[in-house]
N, C-alpha and C positions, 0 to 999 in steps of 0.2 A: 504494500500500500504506500503510495507516494504521500509524503507529508508536506503541508504548507508551512512555510516559515514566516515568522512575524517580521515586520519591518521595525527596526529600531532607529531612533534618532538620538544622537549623542551631541550634547552641548558642552561648551567650555565657558568658564568665567575666569577672569584674572583680577587679582588685587594688585593694582599698580601703586607703588609708593615711590616718592621722590622728595628728598629733603624734608622728611617728616610729614609730607602731605599725601593724602590718599585720593585717588580719582573715583568719584561716584557719578553716575548719570541720573539726571532727574527726568522721570517720565511724566511729561506735562499732562497727558491725557488721563493719567490715573493718580496724579499727585503723590507719587512714591519714588523711591530711589532704587537703583540697581547697579551692578558691576558691569563693566564692558565684557562682551563675549557673545556667543551665539552658537548655532548648530554647525557641525562639520558637514560640508557639502558632500554629496555622493561621489564626486570625482576626487576627493581629498583623502581617500582611505589609506593611502600610502605616504601622504605628506607629513613632514615633521610637525609636531604640535606647535613649536615656535612659529612656524610659517603660517599655520592656520590662525593662531592668536594674533599675529601681526595683521593679517587680512581683516579679522574681526574688528580690531582696534581702528584700522583705517576706515572701515565702514561706519563705525560708531562716531568717530571724531571728525571725519571729513578731511579735505585736503589741508596741508599745513598753512 
């Protein structure tokens, strides 16, 4: 009997600290706070976590 496999989503969060400060994101639509991060894309299953987190941070913070 062939089995169906579940689809899993894996998300990452990062606590960024610099010079005693911590980066939090304010979610305006829900009036709450969150850490930068997000889901691992389906094409990133072999990518290093550092690379995935760098992409997520760029998406969250926008261009320099």
